[in-house]
C-alpha positions as CSV (number, residue, x, y, z in Angstrom):
1,X,-32.3,-67.1,-96.3
2,X,-33.4,-66.0,-92.8
3,X,-32.9,-68.5,-90.0
4,X,-36.1,-69.7,-88.3
5,X,-36.6,-68.1,-84.9
6,X,-37.0,-71.6,-83.5
7,X,-33.4,-72.3,-84.3
8,X,-32.3,-69.5,-82.0
9,X,-34.4,-70.8,-79.2
10,X,-32.9,-74.2,-79.7
11,X,-29.4,-72.7,-79.6
12,X,-30.2,-71.1,-76.2
13,X,-31.6,-74.4,-74.9
14,X,-28.7,-76.5,-76.1
15,X,-26.0,-74.0,-74.8
16,X,-27.8,-73.7,-71.5
17,X,-28.0,-77.4,-71.1
18,X,-24.3,-77.7,-71.9
19,X,-23.5,-75.2,-69.1
20,X,-25.6,-77.1,-66.6
21,X,-23.9,-80.4,-67.6
22,X,-20.4,-78.8,-67.4
23,X,-20.9,-77.6,-63.8
24,X,-22.7,-80.6,-62.4
25,X,-21.9,-81.5,-59.7
26,X,-18.9,-79.2,-59.0
27,X,-18.8,-76.3,-56.5
28,X,-18.1,-72.6,-57.1
29,X,-14.6,-73.2,-55.8
30,X,-14.0,-76.0,-58.3
31,X,-15.5,-73.9,-61.0
32,X,-13.2,-70.9,-60.1
33,X,-10.1,-73.0,-60.3
34,X,-10.8,-74.9,-63.5
35,X,-10.0,-72.8,-66.5
36,X,-11.3,-75.3,-69.0
37,X,-14.7,-75.4,-67.4
38,X,-14.9,-71.6,-67.0
39,X,-13.9,-71.2,-70.7
40,X,-16.5,-73.7,-71.8
41,X,-19.2,-72.0,-69.7
42,X,-18.3,-68.6,-70.9
43,X,-18.3,-69.8,-74.5
44,X,-21.8,-71.2,-74.1
45,X,-23.1,-68.0,-72.5
46,X,-21.6,-66.2,-75.5
47,X,-23.7,-68.4,-77.8
48,X,-26.8,-67.8,-75.7
49,X,-26.3,-64.0,-75.9
50,X,-25.6,-64.0,-79.6
51,X,-28.7,-66.2,-80.3
52,X,-30.9,-63.8,-78.3
53,X,-29.3,-60.8,-80.1
54,X,-30.1,-62.4,-83.5
55,X,-33.6,-63.3,-82.3
56,X,-34.2,-59.7,-81.3
57,X,-33.5,-58.6,-84.9
58,X,-35.4,-61.5,-86.6
59,X,-38.5,-61.7,-84.3
60,X,-38.7,-58.8,-81.9
61,X,-42.2,-59.9,-80.6
62,X,-40.8,-63.3,-79.7
63,X,-37.8,-61.7,-78.1
64,X,-39.9,-59.6,-75.8
65,X,-41.4,-62.8,-74.4
66,X,-38.0,-63.8,-72.9
67,X,-38.0,-61.9,-69.5
68,X,-34.3,-61.3,-69.0
69,X,-33.2,-61.3,-72.7
70,X,-31.7,-57.7,-72.8
71,X,-29.7,-58.4,-69.6
72,X,-28.5,-61.7,-71.0
73,X,-27.2,-60.0,-74.1
74,X,-25.4,-57.4,-71.9
75,X,-23.9,-60.3,-69.9
76,X,-22.7,-61.8,-73.2
77,X,-21.1,-58.5,-74.1
78,X,-19.3,-58.3,-70.8
79,X,-18.0,-61.9,-71.2
80,X,-16.8,-61.1,-74.7
81,X,-15.4,-57.6,-74.4
82,X,-14.4,-57.4,-70.7
83,X,-13.1,-60.9,-70.3
84,X,-10.3,-59.8,-68.1
85,X,-12.8,-58.6,-65.5
86,X,-15.1,-61.7,-65.4
87,X,-16.4,-62.3,-61.9
88,X,-16.7,-66.0,-61.3
89,X,-19.2,-65.5,-58.5
90,X,-21.4,-63.5,-60.8
91,X,-21.2,-66.2,-63.5
92,X,-22.0,-68.9,-60.9
93,X,-25.0,-66.8,-59.7
94,X,-26.4,-66.6,-63.2
95,X,-25.9,-70.4,-63.6
96,X,-27.8,-71.1,-60.4
97,X,-30.4,-68.4,-60.4
98,X,-31.2,-67.4,-63.9
99,X,-30.2,-70.1,-66.4
100,X,-32.8,-72.8,-65.5
101,X,-35.6,-70.2,-65.9
102,X,-34.2,-69.1,-69.2
103,X,-34.1,-72.6,-70.5
104,X,-37.7,-73.2,-69.3
105,X,-38.9,-70.1,-71.0
106,X,-37.2,-70.9,-74.3
107,X,-38.5,-74.5,-74.2
108,X,-42.1,-73.2,-73.6
109,X,-41.8,-70.7,-76.5
110,X,-40.4,-73.4,-78.8
111,X,-43.2,-75.7,-77.9
112,X,-45.7,-73.0,-78.6
113,X,-44.2,-72.2,-82.0
114,X,-44.0,-75.9,-82.9
115,X,-47.7,-76.4,-81.9
116,X,-48.7,-73.4,-84.0
117,X,-46.9,-75.0,-87.0
118,X,-49.0,-78.2,-86.8
């Protein structure tokens, strides 16, 4: 049975929220020196990337409505396959500059899908 596309959007929202919770209110320096937090954040980004990858296969039209989705999948692949070269400053920049917008986009799309179901 195919998973509902809304579940993938929910996965992105939940993982993104977990990242924001994990890094609040620490600094980049604290993030860089705390392996447990870095591992947690990287794992949640992996979930986000995989959810979007699955969404791209299950609902390509919905996937195209997420502005940075291909770049996020690429970011997930780097975190997974090039883990030895992870740049903490880059990850931090994604958290601060891109993640809130991604969460907002997915929340909007999820609301639209839920409204269409009613």
